C-alpha positions as CSV (number, residue, x, y, z in Angstrom):
1,M,8.1,18.3,9.0
2,T,5.2,18.5,11.3
3,V,2.0,16.4,11.1
4,T,-0.9,18.6,11.8
5,W,-3.6,16.2,12.4
6,S,-4.8,12.8,13.3
7,L,-7.6,10.8,13.0
8,S,-9.1,11.5,16.4
9,Q,-8.4,15.0,16.4
10,L,-10.5,15.3,13.1
11,F,-13.6,13.5,14.2
12,S,-13.5,15.3,17.4
13,Q,-13.4,18.4,15.8
14,A,-16.2,17.3,13.1
15,G,-18.2,16.5,16.0
16,H,-19.1,12.8,15.1
17,P,-17.5,9.6,15.5
18,P,-16.1,7.7,12.5
19,E,-18.2,5.5,10.4
20,V,-17.1,1.9,10.9
21,N,-16.2,0.5,7.4
22,A,-13.4,-1.5,6.8
23,D,-12.7,0.0,3.0
24,V,-12.9,3.5,4.5
25,E,-10.7,2.8,7.3
26,R,-8.1,1.7,5.0
27,W,-7.9,4.8,3.3
28,R,-8.0,6.6,6.6
29,T,-5.1,4.9,7.8
30,L,-3.2,5.2,4.6
31,L,-3.9,9.0,4.6
32,H,-2.8,9.3,8.1
33,W,0.4,7.9,7.3
34,A,1.1,9.4,4.2
35,A,0.6,12.8,5.6
36,Q,3.7,12.2,7.9
37,T,6.0,11.4,4.7
38,P,8.4,14.3,3.3
39,Y,6.8,13.6,0.2
40,Y,3.0,14.2,0.9
41,W,3.2,16.6,4.1
42,R,2.4,19.7,2.2
43,Q,-0.8,18.0,1.0
44,S,-1.5,17.1,4.7
45,G,-4.7,19.4,4.7
46,M,-6.5,17.6,1.6
47,F,-5.7,14.3,3.3
48,A,-7.4,15.5,6.2
49,E,-10.4,16.8,4.2
50,A,-10.5,13.5,2.8
51,A,-10.1,11.5,5.8
52,V,-13.4,12.6,7.4
53,R,-15.4,11.5,4.5
54,D,-17.7,8.5,4.9
55,S,-17.5,6.6,1.9
56,V,-14.4,5.4,-0.4
57,T,-16.3,7.1,-3.3
58,A,-15.9,10.6,-1.3
59,I,-12.4,10.1,-0.3
60,R,-11.2,9.1,-3.8
61,S,-13.0,12.5,-5.2
62,E,-10.9,14.8,-2.7
63,L,-7.6,13.0,-3.8
64,N,-8.3,13.6,-8.0
65,S,-5.7,16.0,-8.0
66,I,-2.9,13.6,-6.7
67,K,-0.3,12.8,-9.6
68,P,1.0,8.9,-10.2
69,V,4.5,8.3,-8.7
70,E,6.7,6.9,-11.4
71,L,7.9,3.4,-10.2
72,D,11.8,4.3,-11.3
73,W,11.4,7.5,-9.4
74,F,10.0,6.3,-6.3
75,L,12.8,3.6,-6.0
76,K,15.4,6.3,-6.3
77,N,13.8,8.5,-3.7
78,A,12.1,5.9,-1.3
79,A,13.3,7.9,1.6
80,K,11.1,10.9,0.8
81,F,8.0,8.3,1.2
82,R,9.2,7.0,4.7
83,S,6.4,7.5,7.3
84,G,6.9,7.3,11.1
85,Y,5.1,3.6,11.2
86,T,7.4,1.4,12.3
87,R,5.3,-1.8,12.6
88,L,7.0,-4.9,10.3
89,V,4.4,-6.2,8.0
90,A,3.3,-9.5,9.4
91,P,4.9,-12.8,7.6
92,Q,2.6,-13.7,4.5
93,R,0.4,-16.5,5.3
94,C,0.5,-20.0,3.6
95,S,-2.9,-19.7,2.4
96,S,-2.1,-16.7,0.4
97,F,-0.2,-19.2,-1.9
98,W,-2.2,-22.3,-1.5
99,E,-5.3,-22.3,0.1
100,T,-5.2,-26.0,1.2
101,K,-2.5,-27.3,3.5
102,A,0.6,-28.0,1.6
103,K,4.4,-27.7,1.8
104,I,5.4,-24.6,0.4
105,A,9.1,-23.7,-0.8
106,L,9.7,-20.1,-1.6
107,V,13.0,-19.6,-3.5
108,R,14.7,-16.1,-3.0
109,P,11.6,-14.2,-1.7
110,W,12.0,-10.5,-1.0
111,F,9.6,-11.0,2.1
112,R,8.7,-13.0,5.4
113,T,6.4,-15.9,5.4
114,E,4.9,-17.9,8.2
115,E,5.8,-21.5,9.1
116,P,5.6,-24.2,7.8
117,A,6.5,-22.7,4.4
118,R,10.4,-22.6,4.0
119,S,12.1,-20.2,2.4
120,F,15.4,-20.7,0.4
121,P,16.8,-17.2,0.2
122,G,20.5,-17.8,-1.2
123,P,23.1,-16.3,-1.9
124,E,24.1,-19.9,-2.6
125,P,23.9,-20.7,-6.5
126,L,20.5,-22.2,-7.8
127,S,21.9,-25.5,-8.2
128,K,22.7,-25.7,-4.6
129,T,19.5,-24.4,-3.9
130,A,17.7,-27.2,-5.6
131,K,19.2,-29.9,-3.8
132,S,18.0,-28.4,-0.7
133,I,14.6,-28.1,-2.3
134,N,14.5,-31.4,-3.2
135,R,15.3,-32.6,0.4
136,F,12.2,-30.6,1.6
137,E,9.9,-32.3,-1.3
138,P,7.6,-29.2,-1.5
139,D,4.0,-29.6,-2.7
140,V,4.1,-25.8,-4.1
141,L,7.2,-24.3,-5.6
142,V,7.2,-20.3,-5.5
143,A,9.8,-18.0,-6.9
144,P,10.1,-14.8,-9.0
145,T,9.5,-15.8,-12.5
146,G,13.4,-15.3,-13.4
147,H,14.3,-17.8,-10.6
148,L,11.6,-20.2,-11.9
149,V,12.7,-20.5,-15.4
150,R,16.3,-20.7,-14.2
151,L,15.6,-23.6,-12.1
152,V,14.7,-25.5,-15.2
153,R,18.5,-26.0,-15.8
154,T,19.0,-27.5,-12.4
155,A,18.2,-30.9,-10.9
156,V,15.3,-29.7,-8.9
157,E,12.3,-32.2,-8.6
158,P,9.0,-31.1,-9.9
159,P,6.7,-30.0,-7.0
160,R,3.6,-32.4,-6.4
161,R,0.9,-29.6,-7.0
162,A,1.8,-26.5,-8.7
163,L,4.3,-23.7,-9.6
164,I,3.6,-20.1,-8.5
165,A,5.4,-17.4,-10.2
166,I,5.6,-14.4,-8.1
167,Q,6.2,-10.7,-9.5
168,S,7.1,-7.6,-7.7
169,P,6.3,-4.3,-9.4
170,G,8.7,-3.7,-12.3
171,M,8.9,-7.2,-13.2
172,N,7.8,-8.7,-16.4
173,M,4.7,-10.9,-16.8
174,I,5.6,-14.4,-17.6
175,R,6.0,-15.2,-21.5
176,E,4.1,-17.8,-23.1
177,A,7.4,-19.5,-24.2
178,D,8.5,-19.7,-20.6
179,R,5.1,-21.3,-19.5
180,E,5.2,-23.9,-22.0
181,L,9.2,-24.4,-20.9
182,L,8.1,-24.7,-17.2
183,W,5.2,-27.3,-18.1
184,Q,7.4,-29.7,-20.3
185,R,10.0,-29.4,-17.6
186,F,7.8,-30.0,-14.6
187,K,4.2,-31.2,-15.6
188,V,2.4,-29.2,-13.1
189,P,0.0,-26.1,-13.4
190,L,1.5,-22.7,-13.1
191,Y,0.1,-19.5,-11.7
192,Q,1.1,-16.0,-11.3
193,Q,0.9,-13.6,-8.3
194,L,1.5,-9.8,-8.1
195,R,2.8,-8.8,-4.9
196,G,4.1,-5.5,-3.7
197,F,7.4,-4.5,-2.1
198,Q,6.2,-5.9,1.4
199,G,5.2,-9.2,0.0
200,E,1.3,-8.1,0.3
201,L,-0.7,-9.9,-2.1
202,L,-2.0,-7.6,-4.8
203,A,-3.7,-9.9,-7.5
204,T,-3.5,-13.6,-8.2
205,E,-4.3,-15.2,-11.5
206,C,-7.7,-16.7,-12.2
207,D,-7.5,-20.5,-12.3
208,A,-8.7,-20.3,-15.8
209,Q,-5.5,-18.1,-16.5
210,V,-7.7,-15.3,-17.9
211,G,-6.3,-12.2,-16.3
212,F,-5.8,-11.6,-12.6
213,H,-8.3,-10.9,-9.7
214,A,-7.3,-8.1,-7.6
215,N,-7.2,-8.4,-3.8
216,E,-9.1,-5.1,-3.1
217,A,-8.6,-5.5,0.5
218,T,-4.7,-4.9,0.1
219,A,-4.6,-2.4,-2.8
220,H,-6.5,-0.1,-4.9
221,W,-6.2,-0.3,-8.4
222,E,-6.5,2.5,-11.3
223,V,-5.6,2.9,-14.9
224,R,-4.1,5.8,-16.7
225,R,-3.0,5.8,-20.1
226,Q,-2.8,2.1,-20.1
227,M,-0.4,2.3,-17.2
228,L,-1.7,0.1,-14.0
229,L,-1.5,2.2,-10.8
230,Y,-1.9,0.7,-7.5
231,T,-2.1,2.3,-4.0
232,S,-1.3,-0.3,-1.2
233,F,-2.9,-0.2,1.9
234,V,-0.4,-2.5,3.3
235,D,3.0,-0.8,2.9
236,L,2.3,1.8,5.4
237,R,6.1,2.2,5.9
238,H,6.5,3.7,2.3
239,P,2.6,5.0,1.7
240,V,2.3,5.8,-2.0
241,L,-0.8,7.0,-3.8
242,R,-1.0,6.0,-7.4
243,L,2.4,4.4,-7.7
244,A,2.8,3.0,-11.5
245,S,3.3,-0.7,-11.1
246,G,5.5,-0.9,-14.2
247,W,2.5,-3.1,-15.8
248,S,0.3,-1.9,-18.5
249,G,-3.0,-3.2,-19.2
250,D,-6.8,-2.8,-18.6
251,L,-9.2,-3.3,-15.8
252,E,-12.6,-5.0,-15.7
253,T,-15.6,-5.2,-13.1
254,S,-17.7,-7.8,-15.1
255,R,-18.2,-11.5,-13.6
256,C,-15.4,-13.6,-14.3
257,G,-16.1,-17.0,-15.8
258,C,-14.7,-18.8,-12.7
259,G,-17.6,-17.2,-11.0
260,C,-15.9,-14.1,-9.0
261,L,-16.9,-10.8,-8.9
262,S,-13.9,-9.2,-8.1
263,L,-12.1,-6.5,-10.1
264,R,-9.8,-8.2,-12.8
265,I,-6.6,-7.1,-14.1
266,F,-5.6,-7.7,-17.6
267,P,-1.9,-6.9,-18.2
268,Y,-0.5,-6.7,-21.7
269,E,1.9,-9.5,-22.5
270,R,4.7,-6.9,-23.8
271,Q,6.3,-4.8,-21.3
272,R,9.5,-3.3,-20.4
273,Y,11.8,-5.3,-18.1
274,N,14.2,-3.8,-15.8
275,P,16.3,-6.6,-14.0
276,Q,17.3,-3.9,-11.1
277,L,13.8,-3.6,-10.2
278,A,12.8,-7.1,-10.2
279,A,12.1,-9.1,-6.9
280,R,12.9,-6.3,-4.9
281,G,11.3,-5.2,-1.5
282,V,11.7,-1.8,0.1
283,A,13.1,-1.4,3.6
């Protein structure tokens, strides 16, 4: 497998410098690394044509023929998507969980976080983890949905400010019954976050808990046949275009009741759940 182009070569051949646009640059960088994977290298020419376009709309129009990648198939064949990108994704910022200064405890995360957030990765039983969390006395308690629900049955003390349920692709959205259970146990607000395999923040639940606000600097979202597809601009070690997220739903661009104008994601409540896919990173 040989990569036949680089961004600098393309613009040299085109006879003009690249436009300075953060959104366009994200797509160009993604296509550069995707072209180096065993899965996409035969489409390197198409990616090169797209990369020299000067708008996101023009780039995406060049990629209309790219087929979605099923989540289960991707996880079984992740090596086909391995690029030559070697830099580790930076630890997730504390502000991506809670905007103001707070003590944040993460239970069983599949990604790295910056200090002063503290991770409790296991493999000790959750009952023992609960004691460690209590000694830390967090303001915000973050965990994959399943672990958060199981913490109800432990001696963990309620955090001071909030609970945050995090989901990776393939995990189920939190059920209303579980939301009520967590409220009765902890008496603090609960919010959800959608995060990618490298921990990148894909979307955050609206404060009004009506859908999710997409982080458009991190990923591009599409919907096909009610399946939500995303393309991560962060996971350059495994670049995938139109990865099926495991979540079905709708997308809206109208102004949210909270005033936010970002793309909104409305996942359907009932979805399949595969515990083998839950809270899992891709190395």
